[in-house]
N, C-alpha and C positions, 0 to 999 in steps of 0.2 A: 660412513657419512654420505647422506644423499644430498642432492642439489637443493631441493625445496620441500618443506613440510607445510601442507595446507591444513589448518584446523577448521573443520566445519564443512559439511557437504550440502549446504544450501546452494542457491543460485550463484552467490558470490564465489564460494569455494570451487564449484564446478567450472565456472567461467575462467577463474584464475588458473586452476589446474590444467584445463584444456589448453589455454594459450601458452602456458609455460612448457607443457609437454610437447605441444606442436612445434615450439621453438627450439626443442632439443634438450630441455632440462629433464632430469630424472625427478619425478614428483611422487611423494607419498601423501595421500589425502586420508585424514582420519575423521570419522563421523560417529558420534556417540550413539545414535539410534540405529535401527536396522534398515533405514531407507534414505535415499538421496533426494534432494530437491527442497528440503526445508518446508516452508508453507506452500510451495507450489506443487500441489498434488491433485489427483483426481478422485472423485467418488461418483457412484452411479445412483441416480434417483429416478424411480419410475422408468427404468430402462434407458435413461439419458446419461451419457458421460459428461460430467461437469467439473469445472475448476472448484477445488475445495475452498480456496481463499481468493486471491486477486484474479480478476478476469480481464484486466487490461493493463497497459503500461503508458506512462506519460511520454509525450513526444517533445518535451522541452529540449532534449538532445536526441540524436539519432542512434544512440548506443544500442538499444534493444532491436531496432529495425535492422541495423547493419549485422548484428549477431544473427537475427533470424535468416537473413539472406545467406550468411556463411553456413548456417546449419541446414540449408536447403528448404527453408520455409518462406522464402521471400514472396512467393506467389500466394501464400495464405495469410499474409498480413492484411487485416481488414479494419475499416473504420466503423464506429458506432452510428446508429441512426441519428440524424441531425436534429431531432426534436429536442434533445437535451433533457436535463433533469430539473426538478423543482426543489423548493425548500419550505420547511415549516418553521415559523418563528416561535418565540417563547409563548406568545398569546394564541397560538394555534392557526394563525393566518398562513395561507399557502400561496406561493408565487413561483413563476419560472425563475431560475437562477439568472441574474444579470450577465450579459454576454461579455463584458470587457473587464472582468475581474481576475484576480489571482488569489486563490485561497479565500475568496469572498471579498478581498480588498478591491474596491471599485476603481477602475481606471478613469471613469467618467462619472463623478459623484452626482451630477445633475441629470444624468440620462434617465429617460422615462422608466426603464425597468428597475433602476435603483430607487427612484422616487416611489414607485409602487410598493416597494418593500419597507423602506425606512421612513418615508414621509418627507415633506419639504423642509421642516426644521432641521432634522438630522442630516439631510443632504446638504443644506447650507453650511452646517457645521463642518461636514467633511470637505466641502469646497474650500474652506479656510486653510486647508492644508497647503494650498498653492501660495498663500501669503506668509507662511511660516518660514523662518530660515531653515536651510537644509540640515543644519546641525541639530535641530530639535529632534530628540528621540533617536538620533543616529547611532547612539551607543546603547540603545535599549537591550536589555538582557533577555526579553521574551517577545514573541510575535504579538502577544496581547498588549504589552506596554507600548510597543511601536505604533500599533493601530490606534490605541486609545488616545495617545498624546497627539498624534497627527490628525486623526479624523473623528475622534469622539467616541463616547461609550456606546451610543446606539448602533452605529455602523458596526462596531465590534460585535455587539450582542446579536443583532438581527441578521447580519450577513456572514461575518467571519466565524463566529462560534459554531453555528450549525454545519458549515462546510468543513471546517477544520476537524470538528468532532467526528464527522462522517468519514473523513479521509484518514485522519491520524489517531482517532480514538482518544484524543486528549484535548484539554482546554488550551486555547492559544497562550494563556499565561504560563503554561508549562512547557512551551516549545521554543527552542533556540531558532531565531529567524535565519541564521546562517545555515542551519541543517535542513530546514523544511522549505526555505525559499532562497537558495544560493544566488548571490548576486544582487538581492533586493537592497541590502544596506548600501552597497557601492553605487547602485543606480540612484538611490535617494540622494546621495551626496552629489552625484554627477548631474542629475536632472533637476534638482532643486525642490521636488515635491514627491510625496509617496505615490500620488495618482500617476504622475508622469513616469515614475520609476516602474510602476506596474505596466503601463502601456509600452514602455521601452523593452521590458523583458518579454512581453507578449509578441512584440514585433520581431524580436530576435529568435523566437521559438520556430521550430520546424513548421512550415506552412501546412495548413489543413487542420484536422481535428487535434484537440489537446491530448487525446488518448487514442490508442489503437489496440487491437487484439489480434489473436491468431484463430483462424478458422479451425474449430475443433478444440479450442481451449489453449490458454497460456501454458498449460502443463506440457504441451508438445515441445516447448523449448527444453524442458528437463529431459524428456525422452531422448532427444537428439544429443544433449550434453552428456547424458549417462552413456549412450552408445559410443561417444568419442573418448570416454575414459578407456575403453578397450582399444579403440583405434590407435590412440597415441600412447598406450602403455602406462597409464597412470596406475600406481599401486594403491587401490582403494581398500581401506580397512574399516568395515562397519562394526558397530558395537564396540567401538574403541574411544574411550573418553579421555580427553586431555585433563590432567590434574595440575600441570604447571607449564607455562609457555614462556620460553626464554628466547633471547636473540638468535641463538644457534642450536637450540634443542627444545624438544617437547617431551614432557613426561606423560605417559599414557597408561591407562588401565583397561584391559580387555574384559569381555563379558565373563570370562572364567576366573577373573580376579588377578591374573598375572599382570605384572607391570613391565614397562620397557622405556628406555630413554632413546628417543629418535634424534640423532644429531644431524644437523643440516647447515648448509651455507646460508640459507635464508629461511625465515619462518613467516608465514602469513596466517592471520587468525581472523575469523568472522565472529568469534565469541570473545567476551571478556576473559582474562586470565583468572581462573578460579582461585589461584594462590595469591592474587593481588587485589581482587575485587569481591566485595560482599554481594550476595545475590540481590539483584535490583528489586525494589518494591514496585511491581507492575500489576495493573489490572488485567483481567481476562477479557477476551473477545469471544463471542458466540455468534456463529452464522447459522441461521435456520433457512434451509431451502425448501420451498413448497412447489410442487408441480400440480397445477390446478386446471380443471376443466370448467371455465367460466367465460362464456361468450361475451359477457359485459365488459371484459378487459380488452377485447379486440380493438377498441377505439383508442387505446393507450391514453387513459385519462390524465396521467401525470407524466407523460413523456417516458423517458428511460428510467425514471425512479424519483426518489425524494430523499433529501438530507434533512434531519430533524434536530431542532434545538434540544439540548439535553434536558431542559426544564419544561418542555412542552407537556401540558397536562393530557392525560388519557392515552398516551402512547408510550410504550416501553422501548420500542426499537429506536435506534439512532439513525438508521438509514434503511431504505429499501431500494433494490434494483429490480426493475422489470426487465429481466434479462432477455426475454424473447422479443421485446421491443428494441432493446439496445443492440442486439446482435441478430441480423437477418438470417445468418447461417443456423443459429440455434432455433429460430422460429420455424425454419424449414424442417429441422430434425424433430421438433416437438409436435409437428402435425396437428396444429390447432390448439394444443394445450399451452399453458402459460407457465413460465419458470419465474418465481419470485424469490429473491434472496434478501432476507432481513438480518441485520446485524445488531447485536446487543453488547453493551459493556457490562461485565459481571464484576462482582466485588472482589473475587479472588482469582488469581491467575491459574492457568492450566498447569498440568503437572509436567510440562516439557514435551509432551507428545501431542501431535495433531491427529486425532482419530475421528473419522466420520462414523456416526452410528445412525441407523434408521430409527425413526420415531413412529410409533403406531398412530394412525390417523383416527383418533378417538376424542370426542368432545371432552372426556374426562382427563385427558392428558394435559398437564399444565403447559408444557412447551408448545404443543400443537395448538391448543386453544389460544394462547397468547399470540402466536404468530398469525393465525388466521384473523383474529380480532384486529391486530395492528395493520395487517395488509388491507383489510376492509376499510379501516379508518383513513389510512394514508392514500389509498387509490380511489376512494370514494365509490367503491363498488362492493356490495355485500358478497362475501365469500362464505358459503356454508361449509361446514366440515365434510359433508358428503361430496363436495366438489374437489376436495384434495385427494389426488390419486397417488401421491408419493411425498415423503418428507424425510429430511435428514438433518442432523445437527453436527457441527464441527466446532471445537473449542481450541483456542490457542492463546499464547501470551500477548498482551498489549505491547506497543512499541517501546523501545528503550528511549528514555528522555535525556539521558546523559551519555557521553561518549564512553567507549570501552576503556577499561583500565588495562593497558598493555605495557610491558617492559620496553625500555629504549631499544630500538633496533628491530622490534617486531612490527611488521606491516599490518595495520588494521584494514580489513575489508568488511563488506557486508553491512547489515542494518546497524549493528552496534557502533560502527565507525562512520558510516555514510548516511544514516537515517533510513527510514522506510521508503520504499519505492524502487521498482525495478530499474528505472532509468538511471538513477544515481548509483545504485548497487553495481549494475553491469559496467557502467562507465569507470568507476573507481577500481573495480577488480581488474579490468583490462589495462588500465593505466599502471597499476601495481605490477602486473606481469611484464609489461613493456619495460618498465624501469629496471626490473631484475634482469631481464634478458639483455638489456643494453649495458649493464654494469660489468 
């Protein structure tokens, strides 16, 4: 019997395994694929090493920042360009994202930047939130219901839907507010209005930018965590798939078909138990990265990028990040070229692996044509296929919208239990490790 078995070698599993082993526990980590890091990986496009998925982390807590310092990356934590991002509403209008919001929920409904997006009538409706009893919608089962009942349909549609779709790849009606906005419901009851709750949560957040990154890419966190698996003696088993997860044991199957029962005092899992949970019906996400030589983009016409309403006509992308505007270190590395990251929701989910593949820069290629067309429309600058010097596509599964199904006694960590986002994932994984070491 070992001390701890950790199921899943994504960031949550790596963080928990590191902390447990550093604290003296004997840890076995099993990962179904042949790579560690989950969605936090790198790929190379036009000679540039880039993050395959997330390129930043939220600073609503200091969990990722503290971890970066411990891993020796503290001096490389960086903040994005302050120009911020824009959004495109359902009717195709484009505006800078209002400054005092949370997932698009305005903290000041009558602010000029909110009025510019939703108009006076909708802003007045949202302002009525302050007159409603705090109990109204306090038990809402979705973020969409909460915003709709407190601030009205238009604020939900024009502000919250495009931002949430870009961040979580899901409509607000399908997201639990307690998972995507921890503390918001309690703040509503305490502050008496949703707008004041948003302002209160923002005031408690770490000072400075709402997100930060790592010079050289978020993937450097994984590089250091993987190195620490050796440093602290974690028994890492790749190509080892969990078939049943119990309180004190994990049934696994190796790539050669052999099975084994791993007994442990404690079990942590970042994936649902396949013996207890049916496969989740999830959409797929596709990220297309373009490296382009287009001087017209030097002026950063849409700041650091744009979030798009899912029903906006003429644009298939749900978001675009102008990465060389967002991250000065990347602009320096790109030497005058521009890195554009366009994300799409696909009808079917990926096959469980996140693989970057290079795309030929050919006008006849459907993916490349779609991406350059969307980038031109969203940034307002024509981008000819001949200006694209490199392209790559990555596909992965959309976010879990329900909590993981785990047996009593199994500690849930990772996206399936904490929701998507490095800040929450790292925080919960470290808390789980501390609880086990203190028990």
